[in-house]
N, CA, C and O atoms as a GROMACS GRO file, in nm:
protein
  628
    1UNK      N    1  14.024  11.804  -1.851
    1UNK     CA    2  13.863  11.852  -1.840
    1UNK      C    3  13.797  11.738  -1.781
    1UNK      O    4  13.809  11.628  -1.836
    2UNK      N    5  13.711  11.753  -1.650
    2UNK     CA    6  13.639  11.683  -1.575
    2UNK      C    7  13.496  11.600  -1.626
    2UNK      O    8  13.393  11.668  -1.617
    3UNK      N    9  13.484  11.497  -1.665
    3UNK     CA   10  13.377  11.423  -1.704
    3UNK      C   11  13.317  11.309  -1.612
    3UNK      O   12  13.384  11.217  -1.564
    4UNK      N   13  13.177  11.328  -1.592
    4UNK     CA   14  13.125  11.207  -1.508
    4UNK      C   15  13.016  11.171  -1.602
    4UNK      O   16  12.931  11.249  -1.646
    5UNK      N   17  13.024  11.068  -1.622
    5UNK     CA   18  12.888  10.987  -1.709
    5UNK      C   19  12.817  10.909  -1.590
    5UNK      O   20  12.877  10.817  -1.534
    6UNK      N   21  12.697  10.944  -1.553
    6UNK     CA   22  12.610  10.870  -1.478
    6UNK      C   23  12.538  10.791  -1.511
    6UNK      O   24  12.513  10.723  -1.411
    7UNK      N   25  12.481  10.751  -1.605
    7UNK     CA   26  12.435  10.617  -1.664
    7UNK      C   27  12.375  10.622  -1.798
    7UNK      O   28  12.291  10.708  -1.824
    8UNK      N   29  12.420  10.518  -1.903
    8UNK     CA   30  12.385  10.562  -2.031
    8UNK      C   31  12.284  10.456  -2.091
    8UNK      O   32  12.259  10.351  -2.031
    9UNK      N   33  12.236  10.483  -2.192
    9UNK     CA   34  12.143  10.412  -2.282
    9UNK      C   35  12.152  10.436  -2.442
    9UNK      O   36  12.262  10.471  -2.484
   10UNK      N   37  12.066  10.425  -2.520
   10UNK     CA   38  12.089  10.469  -2.670
   10UNK      C   39  11.987  10.590  -2.673
   10UNK      O   40  11.956  10.626  -2.787
   11UNK      N   41  11.931  10.656  -2.575
   11UNK     CA   42  11.836  10.761  -2.606
   11UNK      C   43  11.939  10.878  -2.624
   11UNK      O   44  12.045  10.904  -2.568
   12UNK      N   45  11.839  10.959  -2.759
   12UNK     CA   46  11.861  11.085  -2.776
   12UNK      C   47  11.899  11.207  -2.676
   12UNK      O   48  11.805  11.265  -2.620
   13UNK      N   49  11.979  11.233  -2.660
   13UNK     CA   50  12.005  11.382  -2.548
   13UNK      C   51  11.975  11.503  -2.579
   13UNK      O   52  12.010  11.555  -2.685
   14UNK      N   53  11.897  11.572  -2.474
   14UNK     CA   54  11.881  11.680  -2.471
   14UNK      C   55  12.033  11.741  -2.406
   14UNK      O   56  12.096  11.680  -2.320
   15UNK      N   57  12.075  11.872  -2.465
   15UNK     CA   58  12.199  11.935  -2.398
   15UNK      C   59  12.137  12.068  -2.310
   15UNK      O   60  12.037  12.137  -2.328
   16UNK      N   61  12.231  12.071  -2.221
   16UNK     CA   62  12.171  12.150  -2.101
   16UNK      C   63  12.302  12.223  -2.053
   16UNK      O   64  12.396  12.150  -2.020
   17UNK      N   65  12.317  12.366  -2.046
   17UNK     CA   66  12.416  12.429  -2.007
   17UNK      C   67  12.332  12.527  -1.902
   17UNK      O   68  12.231  12.594  -1.922
   18UNK      N   69  12.408  12.510  -1.790
   18UNK     CA   70  12.372  12.552  -1.660
   18UNK      C   71  12.460  12.634  -1.573
   18UNK      O   72  12.574  12.588  -1.567
   19UNK      N   73  12.441  12.747  -1.501
   19UNK     CA   74  12.488  12.832  -1.426
   19UNK      C   75  12.416  12.897  -1.327
   19UNK      O   76  12.294  12.915  -1.337
   20UNK      N   77  12.495  12.943  -1.209
   20UNK     CA   78  12.414  12.999  -1.095
   20UNK      C   79  12.542  13.113  -1.068
   20UNK      O   80  12.656  13.106  -1.114
   21UNK      N   81  12.496  13.202  -0.992
   21UNK     CA   82  12.545  13.318  -0.945
   21UNK      C   83  12.501  13.353  -0.815
   21UNK      O   84  12.382  13.332  -0.792
   22UNK      N   85  12.576  13.406  -0.721
   22UNK     CA   86  12.549  13.495  -0.597
   22UNK      C   87  12.625  13.632  -0.564
   22UNK      O   88  12.746  13.653  -0.550
   23UNK      N   89  12.522  13.716  -0.554
   23UNK     CA   90  12.599  13.831  -0.520
   23UNK      C   91  12.539  13.918  -0.411
   23UNK      O   92  12.430  13.973  -0.425
   24UNK      N   93  12.618  13.930  -0.296
   24UNK     CA   94  12.786  13.908  -0.317
   24UNK      C   95  12.798  13.778  -0.287
   24UNK      O   96  12.694  13.711  -0.298
   25UNK      N   97  12.921  13.709  -0.242
   25UNK     CA   98  12.933  13.549  -0.256
   25UNK      C   99  12.951  13.576  -0.128
   25UNK      O  100  13.038  13.659  -0.101
   26UNK      N  101  12.855  13.500   0.008
   26UNK     CA  102  12.723  13.454  -0.012
   26UNK      C  103  12.629  13.581  -0.055
   26UNK      O  104  12.657  13.695  -0.018
   27UNK      N  105  12.540  13.557  -0.120
   27UNK     CA  106  12.401  13.658  -0.153
   27UNK      C  107  12.300  13.612  -0.207
   27UNK      O  108  12.268  13.493  -0.195
   28UNK      N  109  12.235  13.695  -0.273
   28UNK     CA  110  12.117  13.676  -0.368
   28UNK      C  111  12.173  13.564  -0.463
   28UNK      O  112  12.287  13.575  -0.507
   29UNK      N  113  12.109  13.474  -0.490
   29UNK     CA  114  12.141  13.383  -0.602
   29UNK      C  115  12.051  13.388  -0.730
   29UNK      O  116  11.932  13.416  -0.723
   30UNK      N  117  12.113  13.361  -0.846
   30UNK     CA  118  12.047  13.360  -0.978
   30UNK      C  119  12.078  13.260  -1.031
   30UNK      O  120  12.199  13.239  -1.044
   31UNK      N  121  11.975  13.156  -1.086
   31UNK     CA  122  11.989  13.082  -1.170
   31UNK      C  123  11.954  13.108  -1.321
   31UNK      O  124  11.867  13.187  -1.358
   32UNK      N  125  12.056  13.011  -1.426
   32UNK     CA  126  12.042  13.050  -1.548
   32UNK      C  127  12.041  12.915  -1.621
   32UNK      O  128  12.116  12.842  -1.556
   33UNK      N  129  11.995  12.853  -1.718
   33UNK     CA  130  12.030  12.758  -1.779
   33UNK      C  131  11.958  12.769  -1.941
   33UNK      O  132  11.859  12.839  -1.964
   34UNK      N  133  12.020  12.697  -2.032
   34UNK     CA  134  11.993  12.672  -2.156
   34UNK      C  135  11.976  12.478  -2.182
   34UNK      O  136  12.057  12.386  -2.165
   35UNK      N  137  11.850  12.481  -2.225
   35UNK     CA  138  11.806  12.359  -2.257
   35UNK      C  139  11.796  12.339  -2.425
   35UNK      O  140  11.737  12.426  -2.489
   36UNK      N  141  11.832  12.268  -2.468
   36UNK     CA  142  11.851  12.219  -2.633
   36UNK      C  143  11.786  12.104  -2.672
   36UNK      O  144  11.866  12.010  -2.684
   37UNK      N  145  11.678  12.076  -2.694
   37UNK     CA  146  11.618  11.934  -2.748
   37UNK      C  147  11.695  11.894  -2.866
   37UNK      O  148  11.760  11.977  -2.930
   38UNK      N  149  11.691  11.766  -2.899
   38UNK     CA  150  11.778  11.697  -2.998
   38UNK      C  151  11.721  11.738  -3.112
   38UNK      O  152  11.772  11.680  -3.208
   39UNK      N  153  11.613  11.833  -3.150
   39UNK     CA  154  11.603  11.843  -3.287
   39UNK      C  155  11.626  12.037  -3.282
   39UNK      O  156  11.574  12.116  -3.362
   40UNK      N  157  11.702  12.067  -3.186
   40UNK     CA  158  11.754  12.194  -3.179
   40UNK      C  159  11.682  12.319  -3.121
   40UNK      O  160  11.727  12.433  -3.113
   41UNK      N  161  11.551  12.271  -3.077
   41UNK     CA  162  11.436  12.374  -2.997
   41UNK      C  163  11.521  12.389  -2.882
   41UNK      O  164  11.568  12.300  -2.811
   42UNK      N  165  11.539  12.538  -2.869
   42UNK     CA  166  11.609  12.585  -2.756
   42UNK      C  167  11.495  12.656  -2.638
   42UNK      O  168  11.398  12.726  -2.667
   43UNK      N  169  11.531  12.622  -2.522
   43UNK     CA  170  11.450  12.645  -2.391
   43UNK      C  171  11.543  12.716  -2.323
   43UNK      O  172  11.658  12.674  -2.343
   44UNK      N  173  11.530  12.857  -2.209
   44UNK     CA  174  11.592  12.915  -2.158
   44UNK      C  175  11.541  12.933  -1.984
   44UNK      O  176  11.420  12.940  -1.960
   45UNK      N  177  11.616  12.939  -1.902
   45UNK     CA  178  11.553  12.957  -1.753
   45UNK      C  179  11.640  13.080  -1.698
   45UNK      O  180  11.761  13.093  -1.714
   46UNK      N  181  11.552  13.169  -1.629
   46UNK     CA  182  11.643  13.267  -1.588
   46UNK      C  183  11.540  13.298  -1.486
   46UNK      O  184  11.429  13.348  -1.505
   47UNK      N  185  11.615  13.245  -1.332
   47UNK     CA  186  11.498  13.301  -1.230
   47UNK      C  187  11.625  13.347  -1.097
   47UNK      O  188  11.744  13.316  -1.093
   48UNK      N  189  11.563  13.410  -1.023
   48UNK     CA  190  11.614  13.453  -0.865
   48UNK      C  191  11.537  13.343  -0.777
   48UNK      O  192  11.429  13.289  -0.800
   49UNK      N  193  11.640  13.325  -0.654
   49UNK     CA  194  11.566  13.247  -0.530
   49UNK      C  195  11.512  13.354  -0.465
   49UNK      O  196  11.532  13.470  -0.500
   50UNK      N  197  11.426  13.310  -0.345
   50UNK     CA  198  11.409  13.413  -0.249
   50UNK      C  199  11.496  13.389  -0.140
   50UNK      O  200  11.488  13.463  -0.042
   51UNK      N  201  11.584  13.288  -0.144
   51UNK     CA  202  11.705  13.289  -0.043
   51UNK      C  203  11.864  13.314  -0.081
   51UNK      O  204  11.912  13.305  -0.194
   52UNK      N  205  11.928  13.346   0.029
   52UNK     CA  206  12.066  13.380   0.013
   52UNK      C  207  12.132  13.231   0.005
   52UNK      O  208  12.071  13.127   0.028
   53UNK      N  209  12.255  13.241  -0.029
   53UNK     CA  210  12.322  13.141  -0.046
   53UNK      C  211  12.470  13.165  -0.141
   53UNK      O  212  12.475  13.247  -0.232
   54UNK      N  213  12.595  13.069  -0.098
   54UNK     CA  214  12.668  13.079  -0.160
   54UNK      C  215  12.688  13.028  -0.321
   54UNK      O  216  12.608  12.949  -0.371
   55UNK      N  217  12.789  13.075  -0.388
   55UNK     CA  218  12.807  13.036  -0.539
   55UNK      C  219  12.800  12.914  -0.571
   55UNK      O  220  12.741  12.880  -0.673
   56UNK      N  221  12.865  12.815  -0.482
   56UNK     CA  222  12.830  12.660  -0.503
   56UNK      C  223  12.685  12.625  -0.501
   56UNK      O  224  12.651  12.537  -0.579
   57UNK      N  225  12.580  12.687  -0.413
   57UNK     CA  226  12.504  12.705  -0.364
   57UNK      C  227  12.378  12.730  -0.528
   57UNK      O  228  12.287  12.663  -0.578
   58UNK      N  229  12.429  12.829  -0.551
   58UNK     CA  230  12.339  12.891  -0.661
   58UNK      C  231  12.360  12.785  -0.785
   58UNK      O  232  12.276  12.762  -0.873
   59UNK      N  233  12.479  12.732  -0.774
   59UNK     CA  234  12.518  12.631  -0.929
   59UNK      C  235  12.450  12.530  -0.917
   59UNK      O  236  12.395  12.479  -1.015
   60UNK      N  237  12.440  12.469  -0.766
   60UNK     CA  238  12.341  12.317  -0.765
   60UNK      C  239  12.195  12.383  -0.796
   60UNK      O  240  12.134  12.330  -0.889
   61UNK      N  241  12.136  12.482  -0.734
   61UNK     CA  242  12.006  12.515  -0.748
   61UNK      C  243  11.981  12.532  -0.908
   61UNK      O  244  11.868  12.509  -0.951
   62UNK      N  245  12.075  12.569  -0.988
   62UNK     CA  246  12.067  12.600  -1.105
   62UNK      C  247  12.044  12.469  -1.202
   62UNK      O  248  11.961  12.454  -1.291
   63UNK      N  249  12.169  12.359  -1.142
   63UNK     CA  250  12.134  12.248  -1.192
   63UNK      C  251  12.029  12.168  -1.188
   63UNK      O  252  11.996  12.097  -1.283
   64UNK      N  253  11.939  12.174  -1.027
   64UNK     CA  254  11.840  12.132  -1.018
   64UNK      C  255  11.723  12.171  -1.091
   64UNK      O  256  11.649  12.091  -1.150
   65UNK      N  257  11.706  12.299  -1.088
   65UNK     CA  258  11.594  12.381  -1.163
   65UNK      C  259  11.602  12.336  -1.318
   65UNK      O  260  11.491  12.326  -1.371
   66UNK      N  261  11.727  12.304  -1.409
   66UNK     CA  262  11.728  12.266  -1.523
   66UNK      C  263  11.683  12.131  -1.527
   66UNK      O  264  11.639  12.092  -1.635
   67UNK      N  265  11.686  12.039  -1.418
   67UNK     CA  266  11.698  11.900  -1.482
   67UNK      C  267  11.527  11.894  -1.437
   67UNK      O  268  11.467  11.790  -1.467
   68UNK      N  269  11.465  11.986  -1.378
   68UNK     CA  270  11.328  11.964  -1.332
   68UNK      C  271  11.282  12.012  -1.464
   68UNK      O  272  11.218  11.937  -1.537
   69UNK      N  273  11.308  12.119  -1.493
   69UNK     CA  274  11.257  12.170  -1.654
   69UNK      C  275  11.286  12.119  -1.760
   69UNK      O  276  11.224  12.159  -1.859
   70UNK      N  277  11.386  12.015  -1.775
   70UNK     CA  278  11.420  11.908  -1.890
   70UNK      C  279  11.308  11.823  -1.863
   70UNK      O  280  11.227  11.803  -1.955
   71UNK      N  281  11.287  11.760  -1.728
   71UNK     CA  282  11.184  11.655  -1.714
   71UNK      C  283  11.051  11.692  -1.757
   71UNK      O  284  10.973  11.612  -1.809
   72UNK      N  285  11.023  11.821  -1.736
   72UNK     CA  286  10.870  11.875  -1.723
   72UNK      C  287  10.852  11.873  -1.928
   72UNK      O  288  10.756  11.844  -1.999
   73UNK      N  289  10.974  11.911  -1.956
   73UNK     CA  290  10.946  11.929  -2.117
   73UNK      C  291  10.980  11.803  -2.185
   73UNK      O  292  11.015  11.812  -2.303
   74UNK      N  293  10.974  11.685  -2.130
   74UNK     CA  294  10.986  11.549  -2.192
   74UNK      C  295  11.121  11.505  -2.220
   74UNK      O  296  11.132  11.409  -2.296
   75UNK      N  297  11.223  11.555  -2.173
   75UNK     CA  298  11.377  11.523  -2.192
   75UNK      C  299  11.372  11.357  -2.101
   75UNK      O  300  11.305  11.331  -2.001
   76UNK      N  301  11.446  11.288  -2.159
   76UNK     CA  302  11.449  11.144  -2.151
   76UNK      C  303  11.604  11.133  -2.094
   76UNK      O  304  11.633  11.083  -1.986
   77UNK      N  305  11.699  11.190  -2.190
   77UNK     CA  306  11.839  11.195  -2.187
   77UNK      C  307  11.863  11.340  -2.170
   77UNK      O  308  11.792  11.432  -2.209
   78UNK      N  309  12.007  11.347  -2.084
   78UNK     CA  310  12.058  11.473  -2.077
   78UNK      C  311  12.198  11.504  -2.085
   78UNK      O  312  12.253  11.459  -1.984
   79UNK      N  313  12.256  11.545  -2.139
   79UNK     CA  314  12.412  11.619  -2.160
   79UNK      C  315  12.421  11.728  -2.077
   79UNK      O  316  12.377  11.836  -2.116
   80UNK      N  317  12.476  11.715  -1.957
   80UNK     CA  318  12.484  11.874  -1.885
   80UNK      C  319  12.625  11.908  -1.880
   80UNK      O  320  12.716  11.828  -1.859
   81UNK      N  321  12.638  12.059  -1.906
   81UNK     CA  322  12.753  12.104  -1.926
   81UNK      C  323  12.754  12.215  -1.792
   81UNK      O  324  12.652  12.279  -1.767
   82UNK      N  325  12.867  12.229  -1.717
   82UNK     CA  326  12.836  12.332  -1.617
   82UNK      C  327  13.003  12.404  -1.590
   82UNK      O  328  13.101  12.343  -1.634
   83UNK      N  329  13.015  12.484  -1.544
   83UNK     CA  330  13.158  12.548  -1.522
   83UNK      C  331  13.178  12.540  -1.370
   83UNK      O  332  13.251  12.627  -1.323
   84UNK      N  333  13.124  12.446  -1.282
   84UNK     CA  334  13.133  12.450  -1.146
   84UNK      C  335  13.232  12.322  -1.127
   84UNK      O  336  13.153  12.229  -1.111
   85UNK      N  337  13.346  12.277  -1.121
   85UNK     CA  338  13.403  12.172  -1.068
   85UNK      C  339  13.358  12.124  -0.923
   85UNK      O  340  13.381  12.007  -0.892
   86UNK      N  341  13.305  12.195  -0.848
   86UNK     CA  342  13.265  12.120  -0.720
   86UNK      C  343  13.165  12.039  -0.775
   86UNK      O  344  13.181  11.917  -0.772
   87UNK      N  345  13.049  12.095  -0.831
   87UNK     CA  346  12.933  12.024  -0.880
   87UNK      C  347  12.956  11.861  -0.967
   87UNK      O  348  12.879  11.765  -0.966
   88UNK      N  349  13.070  11.872  -1.028
   88UNK     CA  350  13.102  11.780  -1.138
   88UNK      C  351  13.171  11.654  -1.012
   88UNK      O  352  13.141  11.535  -0.998
   89UNK      N  353  13.244  11.717  -0.954
   89UNK     CA  354  13.351  11.625  -0.865
   89UNK      C  355  13.250  11.568  -0.748
   89UNK      O  356  13.266  11.454  -0.705
   90UNK      N  357  13.140  11.658  -0.694
   90UNK     CA  358  13.072  11.586  -0.599
   90UNK      C  359  12.940  11.497  -0.687
   90UNK      O  360  12.866  11.419  -0.627
   91UNK      N  361  12.932  11.515  -0.782
   91UNK     CA  362  12.795  11.456  -0.861
   91UNK      C  363  12.870  11.370  -0.978
   91UNK      O  364  12.827  11.373  -1.093
   92UNK      N  365  13.010  11.278  -0.933
   92UNK     CA  366  13.089  11.237  -1.025
   92UNK      C  367  13.019  11.074  -1.050
   92UNK      O  368  13.067  11.009  -1.143
   93UNK      N  369  12.943  11.031  -0.994
   93UNK     CA  370  12.879  10.897  -1.044
   93UNK      C  371  12.782  10.870  -0.945
   93UNK      O  372  12.744  10.944  -0.855
   94UNK      N  373  12.740  10.738  -0.975
   94UNK     CA  374  12.604  10.679  -0.876
   94UNK      C  375  12.650  10.580  -0.819
   94UNK      O  376  12.565  10.502  -0.774
   95UNK      N  377  12.796  10.544  -0.799
   95UNK     CA  378  12.830  10.450  -0.683
   95UNK      C  379  12.890  10.558  -0.563
   95UNK      O  380  12.970  10.649  -0.586
   96UNK      N  381  12.834  10.525  -0.433
   96UNK     CA  382  12.859  10.608  -0.345
   96UNK      C  383  13.016  10.617  -0.299
   96UNK      O  384  13.085  10.710  -0.257
   97UNK      N  385  13.040  10.487  -0.324
   97UNK     CA  386  13.191  10.500  -0.301
   97UNK      C  387  13.303  10.571  -0.382
   97UNK      O  388  13.419  10.582  -0.341
   98UNK      N  389  13.253  10.621  -0.510
   98UNK     CA  390  13.321  10.740  -0.600
   98UNK      C  391  13.285  10.869  -0.582
   98UNK      O  392  13.314  10.966  -0.653
   99UNK      N  393  13.208  10.867  -0.464
   99UNK     CA  394  13.167  11.029  -0.444
   99UNK      C  395  13.235  11.119  -0.325
   99UNK      O  396  13.216  11.090  -0.207
  100UNK      N  397  13.309  11.220  -0.360
  100UNK     CA  398  13.341  11.291  -0.295
  100UNK      C  399  13.238  11.319  -0.179
  100UNK      O  400  13.124  11.352  -0.213
  101UNK      N  401  13.272  11.308  -0.034
  101UNK     CA  402  13.205  11.350   0.057
  101UNK      C  403  13.140  11.504   0.043
  101UNK      O  404  13.215  11.599   0.064
  102UNK      N  405  12.987  11.529   0.005
  102UNK     CA  406  12.922  11.664  -0.014
  102UNK      C  407  12.967  11.760   0.080
  102UNK      O  408  13.020  11.722   0.184
  103UNK      N  409  12.952  11.882   0.054
  103UNK     CA  410  12.953  11.981   0.160
  103UNK      C  411  12.858  11.983   0.236
  103UNK      O  412  12.750  11.995   0.178
  104UNK      N  413  12.854  11.974   0.371
  104UNK     CA  414  12.769  11.933   0.473
  104UNK      C  415  12.633  12.020   0.438
  104UNK      O  416  12.530  11.961   0.407
  105UNK      N  417  12.638  12.169   0.445
  105UNK     CA  418  12.537  12.247   0.431
  105UNK      C  419  12.466  12.223   0.320
  105UNK      O  420  12.348  12.258   0.311
  106UNK      N  421  12.533  12.155   0.217
  106UNK     CA  422  12.467  12.127   0.071
  106UNK      C  423  12.427  12.029   0.057
  106UNK      O  424  12.361  12.018  -0.046
  107UNK      N  425  12.438  11.906   0.141
  107UNK     CA  426  12.423  11.763   0.132
  107UNK      C  427  12.267  11.732   0.096
  107UNK      O  428  12.242  11.632   0.029
  108UNK      N  429  12.190  11.793   0.128
  108UNK     CA  430  12.000  11.793   0.083
  108UNK      C  431  12.010  11.821  -0.068
  108UNK      O  432  11.951  11.741  -0.141
  109UNK      N  433  12.061  11.902  -0.112
  109UNK     CA  434  12.064  11.947  -0.240
  109UNK      C  435  12.132  11.846  -0.354
  109UNK      O  436  12.089  11.810  -0.464
  110UNK      N  437  12.256  11.815  -0.284
  110UNK     CA  438  12.355  11.700  -0.378
  110UNK      C  439  12.220  11.594  -0.373
  110UNK      O  440  12.169  11.556  -0.478
  111UNK      N  441  12.176  11.557  -0.256
  111UNK     CA  442  12.089  11.411  -0.274
  111UNK      C  443  11.992  11.458  -0.376
  111UNK      O  444  11.986  11.378  -0.470
  112UNK      N  445  11.931  11.540  -0.387
  112UNK     CA  446  11.787  11.590  -0.488
  112UNK      C  447  11.856  11.578  -0.599
  112UNK      O  448  11.806  11.497  -0.676
  113UNK      N  449  12.001  11.653  -0.655
  113UNK     CA  450  12.033  11.638  -0.779
  113UNK      C  451  12.061  11.514  -0.800
  113UNK      O  452  12.068  11.497  -0.922
  114UNK      N  453  12.085  11.402  -0.732
  114UNK     CA  454  12.148  11.304  -0.773
  114UNK      C  455  12.004  11.195  -0.794
  114UNK      O  456  12.015  11.090  -0.857
  115UNK      N  457  11.886  11.234  -0.738
  115UNK     CA  458  11.737  11.159  -0.750
  115UNK      C  459  11.736  11.230  -0.891
  115UNK      O  460  11.753  11.154  -0.987
  116UNK      N  461  11.722  11.337  -0.912
  116UNK     CA  462  11.690  11.381  -1.027
  116UNK      C  463  11.744  11.342  -1.159
  116UNK      O  464  11.672  11.318  -1.256
  117UNK      N  465  11.895  11.334  -1.158
  117UNK     CA  466  12.013  11.269  -1.274
  117UNK      C  467  11.962  11.120  -1.298
  117UNK      O  468  11.963  11.076  -1.413
  118UNK      N  469  11.918  11.040  -1.190
  118UNK     CA  470  11.868  10.910  -1.190
  118UNK      C  471  11.748  10.894  -1.224
  118UNK      O  472  11.720  10.776  -1.245
  119UNK      N  473  11.635  10.994  -1.242
  119UNK     CA  474  11.528  10.971  -1.302
  119UNK      C  475  11.551  10.977  -1.468
  119UNK      O  476  11.468  10.915  -1.534
  120UNK      N  477  11.619  11.020  -1.516
  120UNK     CA  478  11.681  10.983  -1.655
  120UNK      C  479  11.698  10.895  -1.700
  120UNK      O  480  11.749  10.812  -1.624
  121UNK      N  481  11.678  10.854  -1.821
  121UNK     CA  482  11.742  10.717  -1.896
  121UNK      C  483  11.878  10.721  -1.923
  121UNK      O  484  11.937  10.613  -1.929
  122UNK      N  485  11.957  10.853  -1.945
  122UNK     CA  486  12.053  10.860  -1.960
  122UNK      C  487  12.111  11.015  -1.922
  122UNK      O  488  12.077  11.118  -1.982
  123UNK      N  489  12.199  11.008  -1.818
  123UNK     CA  490  12.242  11.147  -1.767
  123UNK      C  491  12.400  11.152  -1.754
  123UNK      O  492  12.463  11.073  -1.683
  124UNK      N  493  12.462  11.262  -1.836
  124UNK     CA  494  12.597  11.286  -1.824
  124UNK      C  495  12.634  11.441  -1.787
  124UNK      O  496  12.576  11.534  -1.843
  125UNK      N  497  12.719  11.458  -1.705
  125UNK     CA  498  12.760  11.581  -1.642
  125UNK      C  499  12.884  11.619  -1.676
  125UNK      O  500  12.977  11.546  -1.640
  126UNK      N  501  12.913  11.752  -1.760
  126UNK     CA  502  13.053  11.760  -1.748
  126UNK      C  503  13.102  11.901  -1.739
  126UNK      O  504  13.038  11.994  -1.788
  127UNK      N  505  13.234  11.919  -1.666
  127UNK     CA  506  13.262  12.052  -1.646
  127UNK      C  507  13.298  12.115  -1.789
  127UNK      O  508  13.321  12.037  -1.881
  128UNK      N  509  13.302  12.242  -1.808
  128UNK     CA  510  13.347  12.302  -1.916
  128UNK      C  511  13.408  12.473  -1.849
  128UNK      O  512  13.347  12.535  -1.761
  129UNK      N  513  13.524  12.516  -1.909
  129UNK     CA  514  13.559  12.664  -1.876
  129UNK      C  515  13.431  12.749  -1.895
  129UNK      O  516  13.339  12.734  -1.975
  130UNK      N  517  13.456  12.869  -1.771
  130UNK     CA  518  13.350  12.955  -1.794
  130UNK      C  519  13.313  13.074  -1.900
  130UNK      O  520  13.226  13.161  -1.897
  131UNK      N  521  13.416  13.041  -1.998
  131UNK     CA  522  13.391  13.136  -2.098
  131UNK      C  523  13.309  13.029  -2.223
  131UNK      O  524  13.273  13.062  -2.336
  132UNK      N  525  13.301  12.941  -2.178
  132UNK     CA  526  13.215  12.833  -2.270
  132UNK      C  527  13.073  12.829  -2.204
  132UNK      O  528  12.998  12.756  -2.267
  133UNK      N  529  13.029  12.873  -2.122
  133UNK     CA  530  12.908  12.884  -2.067
  133UNK      C  531  12.835  13.021  -2.054
  133UNK      O  532  12.740  13.035  -1.977
  134UNK      N  533  12.883  13.122  -2.135
  134UNK     CA  534  12.846  13.227  -2.136
  134UNK      C  535  12.692  13.247  -2.134
  134UNK      O  536  12.642  13.333  -2.061
  135UNK      N  537  12.637  13.188  -2.195
  135UNK     CA  538  12.499  13.227  -2.224
  135UNK      C  539  12.406  13.158  -2.080
  135UNK      O  540  12.299  13.215  -2.058
  136UNK      N  541  12.437  13.060  -2.001
  136UNK     CA  542  12.373  13.034  -1.911
  136UNK      C  543  12.427  13.154  -1.797
  136UNK      O  544  12.346  13.205  -1.719
  137UNK      N  545  12.552  13.188  -1.798
  137UNK     CA  546  12.597  13.298  -1.700
  137UNK      C  547  12.494  13.376  -1.719
  137UNK      O  548  12.407  13.407  -1.638
  138UNK      N  549  12.509  13.414  -1.852
  138UNK     CA  550  12.380  13.564  -1.854
  138UNK      C  551  12.272  13.554  -1.809
  138UNK      O  552  12.218  13.640  -1.740
  139UNK      N  553  12.221  13.438  -1.845
  139UNK     CA  554  12.095  13.413  -1.759
  139UNK      C  555  12.074  13.426  -1.607
  139UNK      O  556  11.992  13.495  -1.546
  140UNK      N  557  12.151  13.358  -1.570
  140UNK     CA  558  12.167  13.359  -1.422
  140UNK      C  559  12.177  13.488  -1.334
  140UNK      O  560  12.119  13.510  -1.228
  141UNK      N  561  12.287  13.587  -1.419
  141UNK     CA  562  12.321  13.709  -1.372
  141UNK      C  563  12.186  13.815  -1.405
  141UNK      O  564  12.151  13.898  -1.321
  142UNK      N  565  12.133  13.804  -1.503
  142UNK     CA  566  11.973  13.872  -1.573
  142UNK      C  567  11.880  13.841  -1.477
  142UNK      O  568  11.792  13.926  -1.465
  143UNK      N  569  11.871  13.719  -1.383
  143UNK     CA  570  11.766  13.670  -1.306
  143UNK      C  571  11.790  13.782  -1.152
  143UNK      O  572  11.707  13.813  -1.066
  144UNK      N  573  11.925  13.818  -1.165
  144UNK     CA  574  11.939  13.925  -1.029
  144UNK      C  575  11.952  14.063  -1.090
  144UNK      O  576  12.001  14.140  -1.007
  145UNK      N  577  11.923  14.125  -1.217
  145UNK     CA  578  11.924  14.259  -1.278
  145UNK      C  579  12.070  14.292  -1.292
  145UNK      O  580  12.122  14.396  -1.252
  146UNK      N  581  12.127  14.198  -1.349
  146UNK     CA  582  12.274  14.227  -1.352
  146UNK      C  583  12.306  14.224  -1.521
  146UNK      O  584  12.231  14.158  -1.593
  147UNK      N  585  12.411  14.291  -1.575
  147UNK     CA  586  12.438  14.263  -1.701
  147UNK      C  587  12.528  14.154  -1.733
  147UNK      O  588  12.612  14.127  -1.646
  148UNK      N  589  12.528  14.089  -1.835
  148UNK     CA  590  12.653  13.988  -1.861
  148UNK      C  591  12.785  14.024  -1.867
  148UNK      O  592  12.834  14.113  -1.936
  149UNK      N  593  12.854  13.935  -1.774
  149UNK     CA  594  13.014  13.972  -1.786
  149UNK      C  595  13.058  14.013  -1.904
  149UNK      O  596  13.009  13.959  -2.003
  150UNK      N  597  13.166  14.123  -1.923
  150UNK     CA  598  13.232  14.116  -2.045
  150UNK      C  599  13.323  14.018  -2.096
  150UNK      O  600  13.407  13.965  -2.023
  151UNK      N  601  13.313  13.997  -2.190
  151UNK     CA  602  13.437  13.896  -2.239
  151UNK      C  603  13.568  13.978  -2.312
  151UNK      O  604  13.547  14.044  -2.414
  152UNK      N  605  13.697  13.969  -2.255
  152UNK     CA  606  13.792  14.040  -2.313
  152UNK      C  607  13.817  13.997  -2.449
  152UNK      O  608  13.812  13.884  -2.498
  153UNK      N  609  13.843  14.102  -2.498
  153UNK     CA  610  13.882  14.083  -2.671
  153UNK      C  611  14.051  14.059  -2.687
  153UNK      O  612  14.151  14.095  -2.626
  154UNK      N  613  14.029  13.997  -2.775
  154UNK     CA  614  14.177  13.936  -2.794
  154UNK      C  615  14.245  14.076  -2.870
  154UNK      O  616  14.192  14.150  -2.952
  155UNK      N  617  14.372  14.082  -2.814
  155UNK     CA  618  14.443  14.187  -2.872
  155UNK      C  619  14.532  14.168  -3.016
  155UNK      O  620  14.596  14.067  -3.044
  156UNK      N  621  14.522  14.266  -3.085
  156UNK     CA  622  14.568  14.240  -3.251
  156UNK      C  623  14.728  14.254  -3.233
  156UNK      O  624  14.773  14.368  -3.217
  157UNK      N  625  14.801  14.162  -3.234
  157UNK     CA  626  14.940  14.164  -3.208
  157UNK      C  627  14.993  14.163  -3.384
  157UNK      O  628  15.113  14.164  -3.413
   0.00000   0.00000   0.00000
């Protein structure tokens, strides 16, 4: 599992799950996020963009929207979970020597995401498998008028 710790202090962290969808890929983009305050209060974000893009752009825009929302709600520290390895690998740290060169077309969005992450007292970004990010995925798909993905049921052997 990939983990990227960006900066750390003793602040109580909000937990954020974010996801993006592009339908088709590339196509319309939807963003979804679940923001959970340290006291358990939950906020959700589900919105479509007016532009078209690929799944990596949708994931990045979802992260940016979630960070903006968290900041607006007063978050000072964030622990972010997303199912995009591309995002975690490209935002892997604050030291430019450690960064993978961003996808050229999305470089400006990566710069924006890094700036937002740096605006928090503490920010950590962690990759999780898709099945562990179902609620954020459902919100991203709902923004595009789509149903949540069906989860395969375990067989009874």
